[in-house]
N, C-alpha and C positions, 0 to 999 in steps of 0.2 A: 409597231404593227396596229393597225386599226381594226376593231371588230365592229361590223356593221349590224345595227339594229334598226328596226322600223321606226320606233316610237321617239327615240331621243338619242344624243350623242353618246358615242362610246366613251368608256372611261379613260381611254387612251387620250382623249383630249385634255386630260390632266386638269381636272377641276380645280377651281381657286382653293388656296390654302385653307381658309376658313371653313369652306364647304367640305373639304376632305375630312377635317377633323370633326365637324359636325356629324357627317356620314358615320364616322367610327364611333360617335357617342350613341348614334341610333343603333348601331350594330352590338353594342355592349349588352342591351337589355336582353336579348335571347341567350347570350353566353352566360350571363349572370344566372338566368333562370335554370339552364340546363345543369350548371354546377351546383346550384342548390337542391335541385331534384335529385342529383346523384347522391347526396349525403344526407338528405333529411328523411328518406325512407326508413332507414334502420332505426330512428327514433320513433317512428310511427307503428312498427310492428307489434309491440305489446298491445297498443290501443286496438290495432286492426284484429289482433287475435281475439281480444275479448269481444269486439263488436260483431264480427263476421263469423267466428268459430270456424276458421279453416283447419283442414287436416294437415299434417306435416308436409305431405307432398303438395297441396295447394298453397301453403305458404311459401314453399321453395318457388313455386312458379310465380307467386306475386312479386318476389324479388328478382327472378331470372328472366321473366318473359320480355322485359324491356332490353335487357342487355343482349339476349340472343338475337332478338330482331333488329336492334340498332347495329350490332356487329355485322350482319349479314347484308344489310342495306347500305352501308355508309360509301362503299365504293361505287355501286350501281347509281346512287343519288348523285354523288359527285359528278359522274360522267353524264347524268341526265341534266344537272345544272349546267354543265360545259356547253351541252347541246342546246337546251331550250332557254336559258337564262338563269344566271344565279339568283338574281333578286327575286325573280319569279317563284323559283322554287322555295326560297327562304320565306317568302310571304305566305306561300301554300302551306309550308310546315309550320309556321308560327300559328297561323289561323287554326289549323287542325290540332296542333298541340294544346291551344287553349281550350277549343271546344271539348276535346277528348278530356282534359284535367278535369273540367267542370263535371262531366259525366262519371269520371272515377270518383270524385267527392261524393257522388249520390248512390254509388254501388250498394246494393243491399245483401249481395253475397259474394263469396270468393270468386266464383266463376265470372261474374260481371268485372270485377276488379282485375281479374288476370287479363280478360280482353282488352280492357281499357289500357293496361300497361303494355300489352303488346302493340296497340294502335298508337301508343305515346312512342314507342321504338321507332314505328314507320315515320311519324311526323319529326321525331328528333333527328333522325338520319338525314333529313333535308336541311336541318338548322345549322349544324355545327361545320360541315364542309363548305356551306355557302358563306358563311360569315368569314372564314379565313381566306377563302378564294377571292372574295369581294375586295378584302384588304389588300390582297397581293395585286389586283387590278387598280385600285385607288391610288395606292402609294407606289410610284414608279422609282422613286429616289430610294437607294438602298438604306441610308441612314433613317430617313422617315419611315420607311416600311419596317425597320427592325424596331424602332420605337413604338409604331402602331401595334406590331405583334405582341411587344412587351406589354402594352396596355391591355390587349386581348387576352394574354395569359393572366395578367393581374386580375382582370375581371373573372376569369375562371377560378383563381385561387380565392378571390373575395367571395364569390359564391360557395366554394367549399367551406370557408371560414363562416359564412353566414348561415349555412345549412344547420349545423347543430343548435345555434343560437336561435334562428327563427323556429326550428322544429321544437325545441324546448319551451320557448315562449307560447307558442300556439297550443301546444298539447296541455300546458299548464292552464290553459284559460279556454279551451275549446275542444272541438272533437277532431278526430283524425282526418276527417274529410276537408278541413281548413288548409291542410298542408297541400292538397291538390287545387284548390281554389286560388292559392297563391298565384298560379300561372296567369291568370286572367288579367289582373291590373298590371302585371309586369309586362306582358306581350303587347298591351294596348299602345303604348308610346311606339313600339317598332312599327306596328301596322299603320299608324298615323304618319310618323316621320320618315320611314323607310322610301315611300313612294316620291317624297319630296327632295330628299337629300341624297338617297343612294343611286347613283346612276347604274343602269342594266349593263350587263357584260355576259358575253357568251364566246365560244369558240367559232372563228369565222369559217373554219373547214371542220366541222365535228365529224367524228367517226359515226359510221351507220349504227343504227340500234341492232345489237346483237344479242337475242333473247338467250341463246345457248351460253354465251359467256356470263350473262347476268345470273342465269340459274346456278351455273358453276361457282360463281363467286360468293352467292348466298349460301349455297350447300356447303362450300369450304369454310367459311367464316363462322357459320353458325355451328356447324359440327366441331370445329377446332375449340371454340369458346365452350361449348356444352361438354365435350370430351374432357378438356382440361379440368373444368369444374367438378365433373363427376368422378374423374380418375382420381383427383386430390382428396375427394369426400369419401367416396366408398370403394374405389379401386375395382378390381374385377375385369373380366373378359369384355362385357358389353360396353364399358366406357372406353376402354382401350379400341375396341372395334370401332366406335363412333369417332374417336380422334384420328384413326388410321384413315377411315373413310373420307374425313375432312382433309387430311394432307393429300389423299389421292386425287379428290376433286381439285384442290389447289394446284397439284402438278398439271393435271389436264388443263386447267385454266391457263397456267403460263404457258404450256406448249401451244394451245391454240393462238393465244396473243401474239407469239413469236412467228407464227405461221401466217397471220393477217396482214395485209397491206395496210390497213386502217384498224388497228386494235382499239378495244375499249379502253385497255390501261397499257400503257408502253412500260413492260416489265423490265426493259433494258435500262431504265432509271436505277434499278438496284446495283447496277454496276458502277455507277457514280459513288465515289467514296463519300462525298459530302452528304448526299441523299441517305445512303445507308447508315452512315454515322448518325444523322439527326434521328433517323427512325430508331436505332439502338438505344440512344440518349433518351428519346422520349418515352419508349416503353419501359426501361428500366428505372427512370425516374419516377414515373407513376407507380411502378411496382413498389418502389421503396417507400413512398408516401402513403399509398393506400394501404399496404401491409402493415406499416407502423400505425396508422389509424386504426385499423381492425384491433389490434391487441391493446392499444392505448385507451379507446372508447371503452372497451370491455372492462379493463382494469378499473378506470375512473368510476364506472357506474356500479359494477358488481363487486369490486374488491374494496376499493375506497369509499363506497357508498355515495358518491356524488350524484345529484339529481341530473337530468338531461341537460338542463340549462347551465348548471354549474360546470358539467363536463365540457361542454361547448366553450365555456369562457376560460377554462384551464387550457384547452387547446388552442385558443385563440392566438397567443403570442407565436407559436410556430407557424401557423397558417398565414399570420400577418407578415412574418419574415419572407415567406414565398413571395408576397407582392413587393416589398421593398426590394428585395434582391432581384427579383425579375425586372424591375424598372431600372435599377442600378446595372444590370448586365449589358445593356446597351452602351453606356458610357465607358463601362470597363472594357468591352471588346473593341471600341474605338481606340483605347489607349494602349491596350496589350494585344490581345488576339482572340478571335473566337475560340480557337482550339484551347487556348489557355484558361479562358473562363468556363468553357464547358468542363474540361478536365477537372478544374478547381471545384465546380459545383458537384460533380460525381464524387470526387474525394470527400466533400463534405457531407454527402450522404453515408458514405462509407463510414465516416468519423462518428456521426450520430449513432449509428449501430455499434460502433465500438464502445462508446460511452454507456450505452445500455448493457453490453456484454460485460464491461468492467465493474460498473457500479450499481446497475439496476436489475440484476438476476434475482434479488430477493424481493422485488416489487418496490424498489426505492421511488417514491414519487417524484423527488427533485431529479434524479437521475434520467427517468423516463422523459419527463418534460423537458429537460435540457437537451437530450438527445433528439427528441422530436423537433425542437427549435433548430438544431443544427441542420437535421435533414430538411427541414422546411427551407431553410436559406439555401441549401444546395440544389434543391428542386428548382427554386426560382431562377438560379443562375443557368442551370443545364437545360431545362425545358424551354424557356424563352427562346434560346439561340438555336435549339435543335428545331423547333417549328420554323424558324426563319430559314435555316439550311434546307430544310425540306421543301419549302415552296419556292425559294430562291433558285433551286436546281432545276426547276422546270420552266418552259415558256409561260407566259401569262396566259395564254389562251387555254393551257391544260391545267390550270391552277386548281379546279374543282376536284379532278382525280387525284392530284398531288396532296390537296387537303384532307381528302377522305382516307388516303392511306395514313397521313399522320393521326387521324382521329381513331382509325381501325388500331394503330400501334397503341394509342392511349388506352382503348377500351380492352386490348389484350393485356396490357400491363395491369390495369386495374383488376381484371378476372385473375391473373396470375398471382398477383399480390394477395388477393382475398384467399384464392384456392390453395396455393402452395403454402403460404405462411399460416393461414388458417387451419390447414390439414395437420402442420407440425404442431400448432398449439392444441389442437384437439386430440392427437395422439399422445401427446405429453400429459395432458389432463387426464385421460382415460387410464393411462398407465400409472398414475400416481394417486388418483383420488381413492380414498378409503370410505365405503358406504356403510354406515352403521345398521344394526338390525332394527327391526320394528316398522321400516317404512312399507307402504303397500308396493306391490311388484311393479306396477306402472311407474310410480313416483320414483323407486329405486333406480328403474331403468333410465329414466330422464336425468336423474342426478348423476348417473354413471357416465352420462353421454356428453353433457355440457354444464358450464358453470351456471348458466341461467336456469338449467334443471334443478340444479342443487339448492339455488336461492329460493326457487319456488317449493321446494320439497321440504326446506327447513322447519317452516311454520307447523308441519305435521307432526313434529318430533316434540319431545319434552325439551324444556329449556337447555339443559348442559348437553343433551345429545344434539340438539339443533346447533349449538355452538361449536361442538366438535366436528360436525359435519361441515359446517361453513370454513372453518379454519383449514381443515383438509382440503376443500375444494379450492380455496384461495391459493394454498401453497401449491396444489397441483397446477392450477392455471399458471401461476407465475413460474413454475419449472419449465413451461415451454419457451419463456421469454429468452433465455440465453441460446437456445438453439435458433430461434427466429432470427435473433440479431446476429448471430454468426453467419447465417445463410444470406441475410441482407448485406453485410459487410463485404462477403467475398464476392457477391454478385456486383456491387457497386465498383469494387476494385478491378474486376475484369471489364466492367463497361468503361471505366476511365482509360484501361489500357487499350481497349478496341478504338475508342475515340481518338486517343492521342495518335495511334498509328494510322487509322483511316484518313485523318485530316492532314497528315504529314507535317511538313515545316511551314506551308503557307499560312499566312494570317487570316485569311478570308475576311 
């Protein structure tokens, strides 16, 4: 199928081999940046708190504004890219992301930083679906496409691995704003190379702009993500009401798409087993990885006493295995089957959590790091092929919308991993920590709420009492590791069974 554009030939003309891979190289820069940006902020929060003095609610919105806006706009931006040009949307997104990142680095109060993070969500939603959909259109050969997606996923995993290292290094030698300024030099190569190397592509018969559907999907995705986060953190009727409203908006959106002759998103795709299996694998693989990183990064820094840079170095082998196995997945799938490799990856995820459940419940660092390495290997196998399944299940002309759905599953998996496993850790901590007398009431309340609060409160106490508080806080935090590991293992086993059944006996 040929996609007509006015300025240059459509990607369907199958550009020369060298040009295809050079185009892929250009597309890796924004992928790397977005992945780094997703993991680096956690390392900057203490410095941001000292510099901008945000309240607890403001600090929460500094973290959440980006994810909420991103989740709501991924599907609309994917469809807009299909209609108006995927390369065009990518370049707009990259330019805006670089400019707003520079502005965020110069923020002088929490409100400015929250606004910048929300705008980064807008431009970030243009970048990720565009890169994956462009790959779908550049690489028409199935084997080449699978390898290109493996490299795309490796860049994402590489960015996740670099985030802690870059964040730790920059924070040791500079201000928190330097983390945001990183976007500018990373995106400049894309802005120079993409117009030269990446052919434009779009849907030759795009669906008409449907403002109602756009508003419905924004309301649904944003409310579901926010509802999950709040329900896991605080519970209560308001969070449940927001989540319910999001699900209702999603149901109305689906009904509207089914009734339209030219829907913004063909929701019948979810009836395709390969498409749905890919989404489930993507969501739950990221759930397992992000959930593991959540408690491992806190254990390394707040229990084991590692610096941010050392914590990043200790996590590096597990994240590096994600890259290695992601690239190996292509060859393994050719030799065995996509189903077999994906199921193996999900079982490795489960095994990593089982290692923690069996040997790491007391906070054993070797067990935690081994379990993380096994999970990293499993995520590399499963996520690479799940992304390929998703975008290969749709026509090339609709790649933007399919890529956006894949990215939405990723974001929801990350949110659920943080919210669900984070809430289990928090509940276990609050249930088991013992707060000694003598602390001011506000410090005692913070110490009772989080491990970080206990670490901050300890210097306010005499030496032996401070040691007693820290030992109790460390034990209380690690008491939640067993529960989170059990949840992670069960979910990964369920995911493996679902993927195995959904993909049937065919090798794909």
